[in-house]
PyMOL Python script that loads the backbone (N, CA, C, O; Angstrom):
from pymol import cmd

cmd.read_pdbstr("""\
ATOM      1  N   MET A   1     -27.669  -5.159  15.085  1.00  0.00           N
ATOM      2  CA  MET A   1     -26.791  -5.608  14.299  1.00  0.00           C
ATOM      3  C   MET A   1     -25.982  -4.406  14.326  1.00  0.00           C
ATOM      4  O   MET A   1     -26.480  -3.281  14.293  1.00  0.00           O
ATOM      5  N   PRO A   2     -24.061  -4.757  14.417  1.00  0.00           N
ATOM      6  CA  PRO A   2     -23.387  -4.157  14.220  1.00  0.00           C
ATOM      7  C   PRO A   2     -23.119  -3.822  13.170  1.00  0.00           C
ATOM      8  O   PRO A   2     -23.510  -4.529  12.241  1.00  0.00           O
ATOM      9  N   MET A   3     -22.077  -2.191  12.788  1.00  0.00           N
ATOM     10  CA  MET A   3     -21.624  -1.863  11.794  1.00  0.00           C
ATOM     11  C   MET A   3     -20.103  -2.465  11.124  1.00  0.00           C
ATOM     12  O   MET A   3     -19.176  -2.596  11.923  1.00  0.00           O
ATOM     13  N   VAL A   4     -19.951  -2.697  10.176  1.00  0.00           N
ATOM     14  CA  VAL A   4     -18.888  -3.113  10.130  1.00  0.00           C
ATOM     15  C   VAL A   4     -18.433  -2.033   8.967  1.00  0.00           C
ATOM     16  O   VAL A   4     -19.037  -1.672   7.957  1.00  0.00           O
ATOM     17  N   ASP A   5     -16.813  -1.557   9.619  1.00  0.00           N
ATOM     18  CA  ASP A   5     -16.371  -0.536   8.533  1.00  0.00           C
ATOM     19  C   ASP A   5     -15.464  -1.511   7.342  1.00  0.00           C
ATOM     20  O   ASP A   5     -14.565  -2.161   7.875  1.00  0.00           O
ATOM     21  N   TRP A   6     -15.552  -1.640   6.239  1.00  0.00           N
ATOM     22  CA  TRP A   6     -14.959  -2.408   5.271  1.00  0.00           C
ATOM     23  C   TRP A   6     -13.998  -1.406   4.811  1.00  0.00           C
ATOM     24  O   TRP A   6     -12.984  -2.034   4.503  1.00  0.00           O
ATOM     25  N   GLY A   7     -13.853  -0.397   4.653  1.00  0.00           N
ATOM     26  CA  GLY A   7     -13.490   0.995   3.789  1.00  0.00           C
ATOM     27  C   GLY A   7     -11.614   0.478   4.086  1.00  0.00           C
ATOM     28  O   GLY A   7     -10.835   0.063   3.228  1.00  0.00           O
ATOM     29  N   PRO A   8     -11.320   0.711   5.665  1.00  0.00           N
ATOM     30  CA  PRO A   8      -9.208   0.283   5.869  1.00  0.00           C
ATOM     31  C   PRO A   8      -9.169  -1.141   5.687  1.00  0.00           C
ATOM     32  O   PRO A   8      -8.178  -1.437   6.354  1.00  0.00           O
ATOM     33  N   VAL A   9      -9.444  -1.795   5.393  1.00  0.00           N
ATOM     34  CA  VAL A   9      -9.681  -3.166   4.926  1.00  0.00           C
ATOM     35  C   VAL A   9      -9.612  -3.202   2.858  1.00  0.00           C
ATOM     36  O   VAL A   9      -8.746  -3.667   2.117  1.00  0.00           O
ATOM     37  N   ILE A  10     -10.404  -2.777   2.665  1.00  0.00           N
ATOM     38  CA  ILE A  10     -10.212  -2.448   1.281  1.00  0.00           C
ATOM     39  C   ILE A  10      -8.749  -1.291   0.718  1.00  0.00           C
ATOM     40  O   ILE A  10      -7.767  -1.584   0.036  1.00  0.00           O
ATOM     41  N   ALA A  11      -9.074  -0.198   1.226  1.00  0.00           N
ATOM     42  CA  ALA A  11      -7.773   0.438   0.882  1.00  0.00           C
ATOM     43  C   ALA A  11      -6.868  -0.400   1.505  1.00  0.00           C
ATOM     44  O   ALA A  11      -5.836  -0.131   0.889  1.00  0.00           O
ATOM     45  N   ALA A  12      -6.522  -1.402   2.479  1.00  0.00           N
ATOM     46  CA  ALA A  12      -4.735  -1.661   2.647  1.00  0.00           C
ATOM     47  C   ALA A  12      -4.520  -2.934   1.346  1.00  0.00           C
ATOM     48  O   ALA A  12      -3.509  -3.221   0.704  1.00  0.00           O
ATOM     49  N   VAL A  13      -5.761  -3.448   1.303  1.00  0.00           N
ATOM     50  CA  VAL A  13      -5.512  -4.527   0.108  1.00  0.00           C
ATOM     51  C   VAL A  13      -5.032  -4.095  -0.673  1.00  0.00           C
ATOM     52  O   VAL A  13      -3.950  -4.561  -1.031  1.00  0.00           O
ATOM     53  N   ILE A  14      -5.723  -2.741  -1.473  1.00  0.00           N
ATOM     54  CA  ILE A  14      -5.367  -2.192  -3.098  1.00  0.00           C
ATOM     55  C   ILE A  14      -4.125  -1.423  -2.424  1.00  0.00           C
ATOM     56  O   ILE A  14      -3.227  -1.477  -3.263  1.00  0.00           O
ATOM     57  N   LEU A  15      -3.725  -0.818  -1.432  1.00  0.00           N
ATOM     58  CA  LEU A  15      -2.667  -0.554  -1.665  1.00  0.00           C
ATOM     59  C   LEU A  15      -1.129  -1.826  -1.807  1.00  0.00           C
ATOM     60  O   LEU A  15      -0.315  -1.930  -2.725  1.00  0.00           O
ATOM     61  N   PHE A  16      -1.227  -2.569  -0.576  1.00  0.00           N
ATOM     62  CA  PHE A  16      -0.398  -3.975  -0.465  1.00  0.00           C
ATOM     63  C   PHE A  16      -0.317  -4.165  -1.677  1.00  0.00           C
ATOM     64  O   PHE A  16       0.855  -4.115  -2.051  1.00  0.00           O
ATOM     65  N   ILE A  17      -1.246  -4.419  -2.708  1.00  0.00           N
ATOM     66  CA  ILE A  17      -0.920  -5.309  -4.246  1.00  0.00           C
ATOM     67  C   ILE A  17      -0.518  -4.125  -4.861  1.00  0.00           C
ATOM     68  O   ILE A  17       0.525  -4.374  -5.465  1.00  0.00           O
ATOM     69  N   LEU A  18      -0.844  -2.934  -5.006  1.00  0.00           N
ATOM     70  CA  LEU A  18      -0.130  -1.833  -6.039  1.00  0.00           C
ATOM     71  C   LEU A  18       1.158  -1.776  -5.475  1.00  0.00           C
ATOM     72  O   LEU A  18       2.094  -2.231  -6.134  1.00  0.00           O
ATOM     73  N   LEU A  19       1.375  -1.250  -4.269  1.00  0.00           N
ATOM     74  CA  LEU A  19       2.534  -0.942  -3.813  1.00  0.00           C
ATOM     75  C   LEU A  19       4.251  -2.342  -3.327  1.00  0.00           C
ATOM     76  O   LEU A  19       5.424  -2.377  -2.955  1.00  0.00           O
ATOM     77  N   SER A  20       2.966  -3.252  -3.776  1.00  0.00           N
ATOM     78  CA  SER A  20       4.411  -4.530  -3.750  1.00  0.00           C
ATOM     79  C   SER A  20       5.558  -4.167  -3.999  1.00  0.00           C
ATOM     80  O   SER A  20       5.409  -3.147  -4.671  1.00  0.00           O
ATOM     81  N   PRO A  21       7.004  -4.429  -3.838  1.00  0.00           N
ATOM     82  CA  PRO A  21       8.254  -3.860  -4.423  1.00  0.00           C
ATOM     83  C   PRO A  21       8.835  -4.672  -5.688  1.00  0.00           C
ATOM     84  O   PRO A  21       9.365  -5.777  -5.571  1.00  0.00           O
ATOM     85  N   GLY A  22       8.736  -4.252  -6.444  1.00  0.00           N
ATOM     86  CA  GLY A  22       8.780  -4.751  -8.173  1.00  0.00           C
ATOM     87  C   GLY A  22       7.709  -4.605  -9.195  1.00  0.00           C
ATOM     88  O   GLY A  22       7.824  -4.044 -10.284  1.00  0.00           O
ATOM     89  N   LEU A  23       6.533  -5.248  -8.647  1.00  0.00           N
ATOM     90  CA  LEU A  23       5.141  -5.277  -9.269  1.00  0.00           C
ATOM     91  C   LEU A  23       4.994  -4.417 -10.249  1.00  0.00           C
ATOM     92  O   LEU A  23       4.927  -4.766 -11.428  1.00  0.00           O
ATOM     93  N   LEU A  24       4.921  -3.054  -9.799  1.00  0.00           N
ATOM     94  CA  LEU A  24       4.554  -1.821 -10.768  1.00  0.00           C
ATOM     95  C   LEU A  24       5.577  -1.412 -11.019  1.00  0.00           C
ATOM     96  O   LEU A  24       6.066  -1.041 -12.086  1.00  0.00           O
ATOM     97  N   PHE A  25       6.116  -1.482  -9.608  1.00  0.00           N
ATOM     98  CA  PHE A  25       7.879  -0.515  -9.869  1.00  0.00           C
ATOM     99  C   PHE A  25       8.426  -0.576  -8.168  1.00  0.00           C
ATOM    100  O   PHE A  25       7.955  -0.706  -7.039  1.00  0.00           O
ATOM    101  N   GLN A  26       9.639  -0.401  -8.808  1.00  0.00           N
ATOM    102  CA  GLN A  26      10.436  -0.982  -7.311  1.00  0.00           C
ATOM    103  C   GLN A  26      11.320   0.178  -7.027  1.00  0.00           C
ATOM    104  O   GLN A  26      12.042   0.365  -8.006  1.00  0.00           O
ATOM    105  N   LEU A  27      11.635   1.350  -5.719  1.00  0.00           N
ATOM    106  CA  LEU A  27      12.040   2.340  -5.368  1.00  0.00           C
ATOM    107  C   LEU A  27      12.587   2.325  -4.320  1.00  0.00           C
ATOM    108  O   LEU A  27      11.968   2.568  -3.284  1.00  0.00           O
ATOM    109  N   PRO A  28      14.169   1.972  -4.341  1.00  0.00           N
ATOM    110  CA  PRO A  28      15.254   1.930  -4.991  1.00  0.00           C
ATOM    111  C   PRO A  28      15.424   0.682  -5.802  1.00  0.00           C
ATOM    112  O   PRO A  28      14.958  -0.322  -5.262  1.00  0.00           O
ATOM    113  N   SER A  29      16.100   0.475  -7.214  1.00  0.00           N
ATOM    114  CA  SER A  29      16.191  -0.939  -7.459  1.00  0.00           C
ATOM    115  C   SER A  29      17.618  -0.467  -7.083  1.00  0.00           C
ATOM    116  O   SER A  29      18.086   0.397  -6.341  1.00  0.00           O
ATOM    117  N   ARG A  30      18.375  -1.937  -8.386  1.00  0.00           N
ATOM    118  CA  ARG A  30      19.864  -2.625  -8.064  1.00  0.00           C
ATOM    119  C   ARG A  30      20.337  -1.465  -8.773  1.00  0.00           C
ATOM    120  O   ARG A  30      21.063  -0.855  -7.989  1.00  0.00           O
ATOM    121  N   THR A  31      20.272  -0.822  -9.960  1.00  0.00           N
ATOM    122  CA  THR A  31      20.821   0.060 -11.012  1.00  0.00           C
ATOM    123  C   THR A  31      20.334   0.826 -10.848  1.00  0.00           C
ATOM    124  O   THR A  31      21.324   1.555 -10.793  1.00  0.00           O
ATOM    125  N   ARG A  32      19.140   1.809 -10.598  1.00  0.00           N
ATOM    126  CA  ARG A  32      18.830   2.983 -11.111  1.00  0.00           C
ATOM    127  C   ARG A  32      17.849   3.515  -9.766  1.00  0.00           C
ATOM    128  O   ARG A  32      17.686   2.663  -8.893  1.00  0.00           O
ATOM    129  N   VAL A  33      17.337   4.565  -9.597  1.00  0.00           N
ATOM    130  CA  VAL A  33      16.306   5.150  -8.695  1.00  0.00           C
ATOM    131  C   VAL A  33      15.266   4.508  -8.733  1.00  0.00           C
ATOM    132  O   VAL A  33      14.811   4.333  -7.603  1.00  0.00           O
ATOM    133  N   VAL A  34      14.387   3.859  -9.916  1.00  0.00           N
ATOM    134  CA  VAL A  34      12.898   3.888  -9.826  1.00  0.00           C
ATOM    135  C   VAL A  34      12.590   2.738 -11.055  1.00  0.00           C
ATOM    136  O   VAL A  34      11.761   3.176 -11.853  1.00  0.00           O
ATOM    137  N   GLU A  35      13.028   1.499 -11.350  1.00  0.00           N
ATOM    138  CA  GLU A  35      12.886   0.662 -11.753  1.00  0.00           C
ATOM    139  C   GLU A  35      11.433   0.024 -12.096  1.00  0.00           C
ATOM    140  O   GLU A  35      11.144  -0.670 -11.121  1.00  0.00           O
ATOM    141  N   PHE A  36      10.468  -0.035 -12.991  1.00  0.00           N
ATOM    142  CA  PHE A  36       9.285  -0.742 -13.528  1.00  0.00           C
ATOM    143  C   PHE A  36       9.206  -1.404 -13.913  1.00  0.00           C
ATOM    144  O   PHE A  36       9.755  -1.538 -15.006  1.00  0.00           O
ATOM    145  N   GLY A  37       8.437  -2.421 -13.343  1.00  0.00           N
ATOM    146  CA  GLY A  37       7.877  -4.038 -13.011  1.00  0.00           C
ATOM    147  C   GLY A  37       9.293  -5.165 -13.921  1.00  0.00           C
ATOM    148  O   GLY A  37       9.249  -5.733 -15.013  1.00  0.00           O
ATOM    149  N   ASN A  38      10.452  -5.098 -12.828  1.00  0.00           N
ATOM    150  CA  ASN A  38      11.330  -5.729 -12.957  1.00  0.00           C
ATOM    151  C   ASN A  38      11.310  -7.213 -12.177  1.00  0.00           C
ATOM    152  O   ASN A  38      12.022  -8.206 -12.326  1.00  0.00           O
ATOM    153  N   MET A  39       9.978  -6.883 -11.117  1.00  0.00           N
ATOM    154  CA  MET A  39       9.673  -8.497  -9.902  1.00  0.00           C
ATOM    155  C   MET A  39      11.488  -8.587  -9.723  1.00  0.00           C
ATOM    156  O   MET A  39      12.221  -9.496 -10.114  1.00  0.00           O
ATOM    157  N   TYR A  40      11.712  -7.840  -9.297  1.00  0.00           N
ATOM    158  CA  TYR A  40      13.124  -8.252  -7.836  1.00  0.00           C
ATOM    159  C   TYR A  40      12.661  -7.390  -6.924  1.00  0.00           C
ATOM    160  O   TYR A  40      11.534  -6.902  -7.000  1.00  0.00           O
ATOM    161  N   THR A  41      13.796  -7.040  -5.651  1.00  0.00           N
ATOM    162  CA  THR A  41      13.074  -7.115  -4.376  1.00  0.00           C
ATOM    163  C   THR A  41      14.463  -6.925  -3.865  1.00  0.00           C
ATOM    164  O   THR A  41      15.359  -7.696  -4.207  1.00  0.00           O
ATOM    165  N   SER A  42      14.707  -5.742  -2.911  1.00  0.00           N
ATOM    166  CA  SER A  42      15.963  -6.146  -2.185  1.00  0.00           C
ATOM    167  C   SER A  42      15.134  -5.506  -0.680  1.00  0.00           C
ATOM    168  O   SER A  42      13.948  -5.182  -0.620  1.00  0.00           O
ATOM    169  N   GLY A  43      16.185  -5.448   0.494  1.00  0.00           N
ATOM    170  CA  GLY A  43      15.528  -5.605   1.929  1.00  0.00           C
ATOM    171  C   GLY A  43      15.313  -4.132   1.982  1.00  0.00           C
ATOM    172  O   GLY A  43      14.338  -3.719   2.611  1.00  0.00           O
ATOM    173  N   ILE A  44      16.186  -3.223   1.341  1.00  0.00           N
ATOM    174  CA  ILE A  44      16.092  -1.285   0.918  1.00  0.00           C
ATOM    175  C   ILE A  44      14.543  -0.985   0.641  1.00  0.00           C
ATOM    176  O   ILE A  44      13.757  -0.209   1.184  1.00  0.00           O
ATOM    177  N   SER A  45      14.392  -2.007  -0.537  1.00  0.00           N
ATOM    178  CA  SER A  45      13.057  -1.577  -1.412  1.00  0.00           C
ATOM    179  C   SER A  45      11.907  -1.920  -0.576  1.00  0.00           C
ATOM    180  O   SER A  45      10.843  -1.324  -0.746  1.00  0.00           O
ATOM    181  N   ILE A  46      12.045  -2.953   0.434  1.00  0.00           N
ATOM    182  CA  ILE A  46      10.594  -3.633   1.368  1.00  0.00           C
ATOM    183  C   ILE A  46      10.512  -2.419   1.885  1.00  0.00           C
ATOM    184  O   ILE A  46       9.623  -1.693   1.440  1.00  0.00           O
ATOM    185  N   LEU A  47      11.288  -1.968   2.803  1.00  0.00           N
ATOM    186  CA  LEU A  47      11.810  -0.862   3.716  1.00  0.00           C
ATOM    187  C   LEU A  47      11.112   0.208   2.971  1.00  0.00           C
ATOM    188  O   LEU A  47      10.198   0.641   3.674  1.00  0.00           O
ATOM    189  N   VAL A  48      11.178   0.793   1.854  1.00  0.00           N
ATOM    190  CA  VAL A  48      11.010   2.323   1.317  1.00  0.00           C
ATOM    191  C   VAL A  48       9.224   1.619   1.122  1.00  0.00           C
ATOM    192  O   VAL A  48       8.193   2.045   1.643  1.00  0.00           O
ATOM    193  N   HIS A  49       9.315   1.028   0.656  1.00  0.00           N
ATOM    194  CA  HIS A  49       7.789   0.682  -0.329  1.00  0.00           C
ATOM    195  C   HIS A  49       6.597   0.560   1.627  1.00  0.00           C
ATOM    196  O   HIS A  49       5.595   1.219   1.904  1.00  0.00           O
ATOM    197  N   ALA A  50       7.243  -0.407   2.423  1.00  0.00           N
ATOM    198  CA  ALA A  50       6.419  -0.527   3.466  1.00  0.00           C
ATOM    199  C   ALA A  50       6.241   1.191   4.328  1.00  0.00           C
ATOM    200  O   ALA A  50       5.280   1.395   5.070  1.00  0.00           O
ATOM    201  N   VAL A  51       7.235   2.196   4.086  1.00  0.00           N
ATOM    202  CA  VAL A  51       6.642   3.518   4.797  1.00  0.00           C
ATOM    203  C   VAL A  51       6.037   3.817   3.960  1.00  0.00           C
ATOM    204  O   VAL A  51       4.884   3.988   4.356  1.00  0.00           O
ATOM    205  N   ILE A  52       6.184   4.091   2.437  1.00  0.00           N
ATOM    206  CA  ILE A  52       4.767   4.623   1.653  1.00  0.00           C
ATOM    207  C   ILE A  52       3.514   4.043   1.978  1.00  0.00           C
ATOM    208  O   ILE A  52       2.484   4.710   1.887  1.00  0.00           O
ATOM    209  N   PHE A  53       3.511   2.862   2.347  1.00  0.00           N
ATOM    210  CA  PHE A  53       2.072   2.427   2.452  1.00  0.00           C
ATOM    211  C   PHE A  53       2.166   2.681   3.950  1.00  0.00           C
ATOM    212  O   PHE A  53       1.445   3.676   3.883  1.00  0.00           O
ATOM    213  N   PHE A  54       2.412   2.618   5.042  1.00  0.00           N
ATOM    214  CA  PHE A  54       1.890   3.733   5.907  1.00  0.00           C
ATOM    215  C   PHE A  54       1.744   4.786   5.924  1.00  0.00           C
ATOM    216  O   PHE A  54       1.042   5.002   6.912  1.00  0.00           O
ATOM    217  N   VAL A  55       1.996   5.832   5.356  1.00  0.00           N
ATOM    218  CA  VAL A  55       2.513   6.480   4.596  1.00  0.00           C
ATOM    219  C   VAL A  55       0.441   6.926   4.053  1.00  0.00           C
ATOM    220  O   VAL A  55      -0.579   7.550   4.342  1.00  0.00           O
ATOM    221  N   LEU A  56       0.952   6.193   3.329  1.00  0.00           N
ATOM    222  CA  LEU A  56      -0.560   6.553   2.251  1.00  0.00           C
ATOM    223  C   LEU A  56      -1.608   5.817   2.972  1.00  0.00           C
ATOM    224  O   LEU A  56      -2.653   6.366   2.620  1.00  0.00           O
ATOM    225  N   MET A  57      -1.934   4.725   3.918  1.00  0.00           N
ATOM    226  CA  MET A  57      -2.787   4.293   4.378  1.00  0.00           C
ATOM    227  C   MET A  57      -3.069   5.125   5.944  1.00  0.00           C
ATOM    228  O   MET A  57      -4.045   4.967   6.678  1.00  0.00           O
ATOM    229  N   THR A  58      -2.221   5.778   6.103  1.00  0.00           N
ATOM    230  CA  THR A  58      -2.718   6.707   7.383  1.00  0.00           C
ATOM    231  C   THR A  58      -3.559   7.969   6.626  1.00  0.00           C
ATOM    232  O   THR A  58      -4.590   8.358   7.175  1.00  0.00           O
ATOM    233  N   ILE A  59      -3.298   8.347   5.879  1.00  0.00           N
ATOM    234  CA  ILE A  59      -3.141   9.773   5.238  1.00  0.00           C
ATOM    235  C   ILE A  59      -5.128   9.249   4.537  1.00  0.00           C
ATOM    236  O   ILE A  59      -6.004  10.108   4.633  1.00  0.00           O
ATOM    237  N   LEU A  60      -5.454   7.929   3.965  1.00  0.00           N
ATOM    238  CA  LEU A  60      -6.778   7.454   3.612  1.00  0.00           C
ATOM    239  C   LEU A  60      -7.269   7.188   4.775  1.00  0.00           C
ATOM    240  O   LEU A  60      -8.464   7.299   4.500  1.00  0.00           O
ATOM    241  N   VAL A  61      -7.239   6.923   5.856  1.00  0.00           N
ATOM    242  CA  VAL A  61      -8.308   6.224   6.743  1.00  0.00           C
ATOM    243  C   VAL A  61      -8.042   7.678   7.898  1.00  0.00           C
ATOM    244  O   VAL A  61      -8.952   8.494   8.042  1.00  0.00           O
ATOM    245  N   ILE A  62      -7.239   7.771   8.345  1.00  0.00           N
ATOM    246  CA  ILE A  62      -7.244   8.933   9.272  1.00  0.00           C
ATOM    247  C   ILE A  62      -7.525  10.432   8.712  1.00  0.00           C
ATOM    248  O   ILE A  62      -8.171  11.191   9.435  1.00  0.00           O
ATOM    249  N   ALA A  63      -7.085  10.859   7.513  1.00  0.00           N
ATOM    250  CA  ALA A  63      -7.672  12.748   7.159  1.00  0.00           C
ATOM    251  C   ALA A  63      -8.385  12.449   6.552  1.00  0.00           C
ATOM    252  O   ALA A  63      -9.559  12.585   6.898  1.00  0.00           O
ATOM    253  N   ILE A  64      -8.008  11.808   5.161  1.00  0.00           N
ATOM    254  CA  ILE A  64      -9.243  11.920   4.448  1.00  0.00           C
ATOM    255  C   ILE A  64     -10.488  10.650   4.958  1.00  0.00           C
ATOM    256  O   ILE A  64     -11.399  10.568   4.133  1.00  0.00           O
ATOM    257  N   GLY A  65     -10.627   9.704   6.150  1.00  0.00           N
ATOM    258  CA  GLY A  65     -11.677   8.857   6.576  1.00  0.00           C
ATOM    259  C   GLY A  65     -12.391   8.262   5.399  1.00  0.00           C
ATOM    260  O   GLY A  65     -13.500   8.475   4.909  1.00  0.00           O
ATOM    261  N   VAL A  66     -11.274   7.340   5.061  1.00  0.00           N
ATOM    262  CA  VAL A  66     -12.011   5.967   3.791  1.00  0.00           C
ATOM    263  C   VAL A  66     -13.643   5.672   4.692  1.00  0.00           C
ATOM    264  O   VAL A  66     -13.464   5.994   5.867  1.00  0.00           O
ATOM    265  N   HIS A  67     -14.745   5.294   4.519  1.00  0.00           N
ATOM    266  CA  HIS A  67     -15.459   4.448   5.029  1.00  0.00           C
ATOM    267  C   HIS A  67     -16.336   3.625   4.057  1.00  0.00           C
ATOM    268  O   HIS A  67     -17.073   4.267   3.309  1.00  0.00           O
ATOM    269  N   VAL A  68     -16.338   2.190   3.978  1.00  0.00           N
ATOM    270  CA  VAL A  68     -18.002   1.220   3.697  1.00  0.00           C
ATOM    271  C   VAL A  68     -17.791   1.166   4.546  1.00  0.00           C
ATOM    272  O   VAL A  68     -16.678   1.247   5.066  1.00  0.00           O
ATOM    273  N   GLN A  69     -19.507   0.890   5.335  1.00  0.00           N
ATOM    274  CA  GLN A  69     -20.089   0.037   6.358  1.00  0.00           C
ATOM    275  C   GLN A  69     -21.057  -0.067   5.319  1.00  0.00           C
ATOM    276  O   GLN A  69     -21.515   0.669   4.446  1.00  0.00           O
ATOM    277  N   THR A  70     -21.273  -1.746   5.891  1.00  0.00           N
ATOM    278  CA  THR A  70     -22.392  -2.918   6.382  1.00  0.00           C
ATOM    279  C   THR A  70     -23.027  -2.939   7.364  1.00  0.00           C
ATOM    280  O   THR A  70     -22.618  -2.253   8.300  1.00  0.00           O
ATOM    281  N   THR A  71     -24.272  -3.734   7.533  1.00  0.00           N
ATOM    282  CA  THR A  71     -24.212  -3.963   8.684  1.00  0.00           C
ATOM    283  C   THR A  71     -23.922  -6.074   8.578  1.00  0.00           C
ATOM    284  O   THR A  71     -24.050  -6.768   7.569  1.00  0.00           O
ATOM    285  N   ALA A  72     -23.589  -6.462   9.778  1.00  0.00           N
ATOM    286  CA  ALA A  72     -23.186  -7.168   9.837  1.00  0.00           C
ATOM    287  C   ALA A  72     -24.188  -8.496  10.219  1.00  0.00           C
ATOM    288  O   ALA A  72     -23.703  -9.621  10.338  1.00  0.00           O
TER     289      ALA A  72
END
""", "prot")
cmd.dss("prot")
cmd.show_as("cartoon", "prot")
cmd.util.cbc("prot")
cmd.orient("prot")
């Protein structure tokens, strides 16, 4: 049976939910640098959150090596 690594999948889902622009915070926002829980978004905010997601995902998967292995 092959080993299935669920660590990157779990990390990606959690980071995707937490870093959705406007859900917990939005960086940059319309009027300030950071707003919390405003549920609005913009193109630049999506770009900033995508870069933050990529950086954190890279650190978790490559540098730290998050692994959750199961057998399929």
